[in-house]
N, C-alpha and C positions, 0 to 999 in steps of 0.2 A: 765180551758179554758182561752186562752189568747185572749184579744180584743184590748190591745194597741200595738202600733209599739215596736218591740225589737229590740235592736242593736245588730249587728252582734258581736260576740265573735272574740277573736283573733286579736286584733288591726284592725278591721274590715275594716275602711276606708281606709287605707293605704294599707292593703292587697288585698283588692276587686280591688283597682284601679290597683294594680300590676297584678293581675290575667287577667284584662281587656286589659290592655295597654301593657304589657312588655313580659308575658310568650308567648304567641302563636303570630308566625309571621304570618300566613293567618286568616283572619276573617271566611271565609268558613269553617274553622275546627269545628266551633260550633256544626254542624249539625252531625258530626261524634261523637263528645264528648256526646251530648244527645242521639243519637242512641246507642251508648256502655252503657251508664246508663240503658237504658231500656232492652236491651240485657241482661246485668248482673241481672236486678230485676226480668226478666223472667226466667233465670237459676236459681236464688234463690226460686222462686215458684215451679219450677220444681223440684228441688232437695228436697225441704221441702216434696212434695208430696210424693215422692219415699221413704223416710224416714219414712213417715206415713202409707206407703203400700198401698197409693191411685194410683189405675190403670186406672181411667176414665178421666184423663187430657191428652187431645190430644195436641202434640207438634205444630201440624199445625194450631190449633185454637188460640195459644199463637202468634198473629200477633203485629207488631209495625205499626201502621197506622200515616201517615203523611197527614196533611190538610192546606190549604192555603184559607186565608180570605183576597182578595184583598181590599176590601173596608174599612175593619178594620184594615189593615196592619199588620195582625197576621199570624204567623206560628204556627201550632199546631202539637205536636208529642205526641202521646198515645200509651199506652202499657197495657199488661194484667199480668204484673208481681206482685209481692209480695206485692207491695204497701207499704206505709209507715203511721205509727202512728204518734199521736202527737210529741210523744217523738222522734220518728224518725225524724221528721221535724226540730226540734230544733237541734239534734245531728248532722245530715248529711246535712242540707241546712242551719242551723242557725251558723254552726261552720265551718269556711272556713279551707279548707286541713284535714278535718275530713272524712274519706273514710268508708262508710259503706261495701263497696266491699272489702276492705283489710280486714276488720275484719271478714268478712264472710270467705275470702281466707285462713286467718290466723287459725279460728277456725273450719274449715271443711276441710276434705279431698276432693279434687277436682276428678272426674271421667272422663271418654271420653265424658260422657253426659252433664257434667257441665264444662264451661269455662268462668271463670270471667275476665274480660278484665281490670275494673277500681282498681286502687289502691292509687291515691294520693289526691282524694276527691275535685278536683279544676275543673274538667271537666265541671259540671254544671254551673259553673259562666262564662264560655265561652260564653254563651246566652247573657249577657250582653255586648258583643263586637257587637252585631249586635241591641239588644232590650233595649228600654229604660224602659219597665216594663216586668217582668216575672211573670206569676201565675201559680200556681201548684195545680192541684185536685188531690186527692191521696185517696185510701182507701185501708188498710192493709187486708190480707187475713185472719186473724183471728180477723177481728173486723166489726162491723156493722156499725160503724159510718166514715164517711168521713171527711176529712180535706183539707182546703184550705190554702195555702202558697202565700204570695204575696209579691214582694219587687220592688222599682224602683232604685235600687242601693245601694250604700255604707250607706246610712242613715238607713237601718235596714229593718225589715221585720215584717208582721203580720201573725199570725195564727189563724183561725175561722173554727169550724165545719162547714159541709156542706152536702148536699145530694149527695151522689154518688152512683148509683146502683151498677155499675161493679167494681170489683176488679181490681187494677190496678193503673196507675199514667198518667195524662193528664199534659202537659206542654204547656202553652199558651205564645208565645213570640210576644210582641208587638212593632215592628219594630221602629228603630230611624228614624227621617227626614234625606231625603238626604242632603249632602253637597258637595262644591265644589269638595272635594276629594273623597268623598265615595258615592256610589250609594247603597242604602240598596233596593231599588226597586227590584233589580235583584234577591232577594230572595223570590220575590213572584211569580218568573216565574217557572210555574210546570216543564218546562224541565230543567232549571238551578237546582233546588232540585234534579230531578231523576239524572242529572249529577254528584252531589255531592254524591248520594248515590252509584251510581256505581263505582266512583272512591274511597271512603274510606270504604263503608260499604257493599260491595258488597256480600261477604261472611259471615256476619252475619248470624247465624244459622236459625233464625226465620224470617217468611215472613215479609218483608217491604213492606206495600201498599200504593198506592196513588190513588185517585181518579184523573183521568187524562182527560181532554176534547180534543174532536177530532172533525173532520169535515167530513162529507158525504153527499152525494146528498140526498135534500130535496124529491126530486120526481125520485126514481130509475126507476121508470115505464116508464119515459119520457126522453129518451136519450138526448133530445133537451134542456132540461130545467136544467139549470146549477147552480140553486140555491142551496146553501149548508146549511145544519143545524148541530148545536152543539149538541152533545151527551157525555156524560160523561161514564166511564168504571173505576171500581174498577181493579187496576193491581198491580201484585207484580213485584216489581221494582229490586230486588235483586236475585243474582244467590243462594244463600243459601250455597249449598255445594261446598267446593273448590274442584277443579279437582286434586290437589296435596295432598289432604288428603285420596283419594281413594287409593287402592292398585294397583300397575302398573299391574298387570294380569287383572284387572277388567276394564281396559281403553284400547279402540283400537287406532290404528295408525292416525285413522281419526280425532278421538276426540282430540288427542294431536295436529293434524296439524292445525285444526278448532280454538281452543283454542288459540294457536300460534299467527296464522294470524289475528284474532281479536283484541287479545289483545295488540300486537305489530305493529298493521297497516303495515303487510307484505302481498305482493301479491303472495308469494311462499311459500311452505311449509318447516321448518327448513331441514337442512341436517342430524340433529340428535338431538335426545330427552334424557335428562339425567333427570330421576325421582327418588329422592333418601328420603326415610323415615328413620331418623336415630335416634337413641336413646342411651343414655348414657351420657357422660360428657358434649356431646354436642347435645342436643335435637332438631330437628327441621325437617322440610318438605321442600324439594326443588324441583322446577321444572324448570329446565334450557334446553335453546334450542341454537343451533349453527346455526346462518343464513347461507344461501346460498351464500349471497353476503353480502359485506362491506357496511356500510352506507355511505353516501355522504362525511361525515366529519370523518370518522374513522382515517385516516391517518392524521390528522390535529389536531392542538393543542386545536380547539375548540370543541373536541369530550369529552363527559362526561361519564365514565364507571360507571356500578355498577347495582345492582340487586334490584327489588321492595322488601322492607322489610314489612312484616306484622307481627303483634303480635296478636295471636288468631283470626286470620282473619281480623284483622283490619288493612288498610294500614298506615303504619307510615311514610315511606320515599319511595320517587318514585324512587330514585337513592342512593343506598348505596354504596360508591366505596370503603368501606372498607372490604366488604365481596368479592372482587375479585382483584386479582394481576393483575399487568398491562399487563404481557404475556397472560392472558386468558381473556382480556377486552372485547374482540367479543362475548362473551357468554351473551345471554341475559336471563331473568327469574326471578324468585322472591324466595324468603325465608320466612318460616313462622315458628315462634318459639314461646313459651309461657314462655320462662326462660330469655328474654333479659332484662336487666335493661335501662329502658327509663328515659328521663329525664322527669321533671314534666308537660310539655306540649305535650308529646309524639310525637312531631314532629322530634326530634333528639334522637339520640343514644349515652348513654354514653358508652364511650371506654373501657370496662371492659373485663375481663377473657373470659366470655361466647361469647363474638363477636369473638375474636381472635381464639378461639376453633373451632366455626363454618366457620371460613374463613380459616383456615388450613384443616379442613375436607373436606370442598368443594373443595379446590386445589388438594387434593389427588384424591377426586372421579372424577374430570374432567379429570385428567391425566390418570386416569385407562379407563374411557369410551372411550376417544381418542385413546389410545392404542388397546382396544378391536375393535373398528372402524377401526383401521389401519390393523389389523391381519383379521378380519372377512370381510370387505368391501372395499378393498383397492382403488378401483375406486372412491368410495365417499370420502374417506380419502384424495387423491390426490386432490380431487376438492377443499376440506377444506383447504388442505395445499396451492393451489395456491391462495386462497383468503387471507388468514390469515398466511401463512407460515412466511411473514416477521416479523409479531408480535412475533412470537415464536423464531424466531432467534435474534431480538432484546432482549428478555428476556433473552436469554444464555450470552448477553453481558453486559445487565445492572446490577447496583449494584455491579461491579466488579466480575461478574460471578456467584452471590450467587445462582442462580437457574439452573446453567449448568448442575447438575446431575438429576435434577427434569425434565428437558427438553430434554435432550441429545437424548432420544429414540424417541421423536415426530419429530426430524429435518430429513430432507431429501435432498439429492441434485442428481443432473442429473449424470450418470455414463457413463463413455466413453466406457465401454465394454458393459454394458446392454441397452445403450441407453434410460433409462428411469429413473425416480425418485427411488434412494435406501435409505436405513437407514444405518447407522453407523453400526449397528450390521450384517446387510446383507453384508458389504464391508467386514468386519473383518472375517465373515465365510468363504470367498471366497480368502483370501490373501494369496500369495505366501509363500512357505516354507521359514522361516528365515527372511520374511519382517517384519520391526520394526516399520513402518510408514504408515499413511495414506495419501496417495498424494492426492493433489490438484491443480486445475489451475483456474485463473481468466479471466473471458472475458464477453462479452454481450451475446453472443449465442453460442450454441452448435458448429456451423459451424464455426464460428471465432475461438474458442479455439482447434479444430482439427487443424486447421492451424498453430498454434503457433510454433515457432521454439522448446520451451522447451518442447513440448508433444510430439515430433517425437520419442525421444529415447524410452519413455516409451510405446508408442504402439508398437514400433518395439521390446521390450523386453515381451510383454504381460502383463504390470502392469496396474491395473484399474485406473484411476482417478477421482476423484469427480469433476465437473464442478460449479464453484462459479460464478454467473450471477447477484447477486443483491449487491449493494454497503455495505451491512451490513454485508454480509456473511463473508469476512476473517477478520473483527474486532471480529465476534462471534466467530470464531473457535481459534483466537488468545488468546481470553479470556478463552476457554474451554481447550487449550494446548492439551488435550489427551482424548482418548475414549479406556477404557478397557486396560490402559498402553500403547496403540499405539499412538505415538505422531502425530500431524497434521504436514503436510510438504508440503510446495509450491514446483511446479516443477521448479519454477523460484529462489530458493534459491542456493546460490553459493557453498554450500556444498553437493549437492545432490551427491550420492555415488553408482552408479551402475556398475561400472568398476570391472573387475576381475582382480586380482594381476598382470597379465601380461600386461593388457591394462594399467594400473595405470605405471607401469615401463616404458612403452614406452612413454605415456604421458610426463612423468617428463623429459625423455630423450629429447623429441622435444622441451619441453619449455625450457630446459637450452641451447638448440643449438639456438633458436631464442630470447634468453634473451635481446640482444641490441634493436631488432626489436619492442618487446613489451615494453620496457622501453621508447623507441622512442615515440610510440603511446600514452602512458599513459601521457609524458610531453606534447604531441601536443595537447591533449584533455584539458590541462589547467586548472586541478581541477575539471572538469565534471564528471570524474569517479574517484573510488578509485583505480583501476587496469584494465589494459588491458591484458586478457590472452588467450591462446588457449583453445578451448572449448572440453570437453568430451563428451559433449551431443548432439552436433548438427551434423546431417548427412546431409542433402541436403541444409540447409539454410546457408546463408554466416555469419551471426552475430545475437546475441541475447544480451538481458541485463539481468544479475541476480541481486539478491540483497543480502546484506551483513548487518544484523542488523535487531532489531525488526521491522522497518517500511519497509514494501514492497514497491514495485513500484506502485501498485495497491490501497494500503491505501494511499500512498502519492498524487494519483491522486482523490481521495475521498475528502481527507481533504482540499486539494487544491481549489476543487469547493465550498467550505464554504467562503462566503463573508469575506474579511477581516482578513482571516486566515495566520498566519504566521508558516508555516509548513516547519520543518527541512527537508533538501535532505537528502533521504536515501543513504547508502552505495551502489552505483552503480558499477555493474563491467561489463566491455565490453567483451563477449566472441567472439572469432573468430575461424571459422571453418577452420583447417589448412589442410584439404582435399578440399577444394573448391577452384576453379581456382583464384578468387578474393584474395586470400591469397598469390598465387604466384605472381600476379599483384603487391600488396602490398610490396612484399620483393624485387621486381625488382626495383619499383619506389624509395625504401628506399636506395638503393645503388646508383640510377643516380640521382635522383632529390628529396631531403627532401621536398622540398617547395610541389611538387606535392603528395606526400606520406602524408603530413601533412593534404593536403586538401582531399583526398582520406579516410582517416581514420575519420574526420570530417563527411564526406557523411556517410560512414557506421555507425557512432554511432546516427546520426538523422534518418537513415532507421531502426535501432533498437528501436527507441521511436516510430516511426510512427507504427511499428509493435506492439508495446505495447498500442497503442491507446493515448499516450502522446504528447503534444505539443511540437514542437521545437521552439527554443529560437528566430531564424532569419529565417523565411521561405524565405525571398527575398536572403540572401547569401547563403541558401542551394539551391535554384533553380539556382543561378548564379554558383555555384560550379560543380554542375552537368552538367550544360549546357558547361562549359570550359572544363571539363572533357571529354565530348562525340566530342566536337570538334577539340580535338588535338591528 
């Protein structure tokens, strides 16, 4: 029997100071750690009972009780676990970083009924972050004698025998005095403690009970008497059974929806739910949700992605960003695993192979479920895509296209022929015989793109065109390059080839016949375009601009909108419709008055820019040129 104060082992003073002041980021973690220890002790008792063949032990009776003594400024956590012997107190509480739970996990084969959380042997000492004195009363299940362990910090501890009727452990934490920087009184508030239990320990498998004070009418028979009385009620404050550990077949859609709305503070049910219970190289439970709408900050730099991370039902991180790739950042939910390598405080995750395996598995699972939604409920998927499609398309572009193969089947664009969103796969299935390219056009609205000069020929020949209506779209396609060996091709590219052999021959003859005029026009535009040529694609429109090179006109427009950007000009080609009346006028002016011809070609170039939604360099000069032309 030990009566004198015993010094801590393992460089106690320095190490305990580290435990209290450095390891844990948030002081509120102490309650999670104490409850986790109580849960482990209860699991050990239950396991030992099963090993002995005892069947009379009821798990529902193995509660964890939290009490508050405001006058004494004490918090009490009591369990009905296996308890500790005098030797255990010295080994587990007298030796910092000695974990009885880790020893138990190492020596015993865990089952579904046993889920030991602790492994480092430091969680207990988190109590000293808020407590100036900690007292432990405990009685081991195999002993008739109880023991008291007591310490006020790094100087050491005492162990004495005591009377304890019930098996288990009771921890009493006497709180520190308030300071200018720290409010320890907050932990004497019943609602604060209940909130901490719900946050960190809601899914501990044993009932966590608190005696809660409530108010009610003192005279319910007299509705005009508003006097209130205080009453107490012993309440279970944790959920115990995690929804995600149940089989999906046992859970209704309403249960999923209610869980999501309550946990993630949403007023709408999710668009879809993904529930995965995965075993193997990456063993975990995941419950994921795709919201109906994006959060206000989703498309801002302030948005923080991530899933809640649980280790054996205990919350470790509120947002673990490493579990979600950026392209699936809109997904909400949680992951629970027994196999994660945590750091000593259990506040952060060590970046190990297991984490990467889970992240990779989740990415594949999310993709497969989104594809399933796309096939089975197109209306719901289109709603998802309307909200988060920009994020998916950005994912194709980011990291130099590293994720394009993963995401390409999730991408959709508006179709010129179908007049709705279509996938690349659906487009390819409808391609004309001999067609080698997937054609697209850029604009703001379907109506605007319909009227673009470059689209006219494709419409006439019956080619389907994908309409790109967001700034990111063409950048994504340029990074993707192709889909199923079909290259993406803009209708505005200069090398569009839809002519027959006869048409090509006729175009070449006409271009040669008008070479002098075309060279004049190119020189008159003074470097604004690479070339002026006769168009093979225009039907009713007089002019259009096509691009030559990797940077399209649309991409130039987007990049130019970035402040302080220095965007190189694309290779612009001005195409003129030789069958339009304006070409005859230009030809006549070139012969009669080159100055007027130069002014006209400048007007036509600016018109082509306006059609593309591009700014013109000198609007005043353009306006004057039009007025001069019309007045003569």
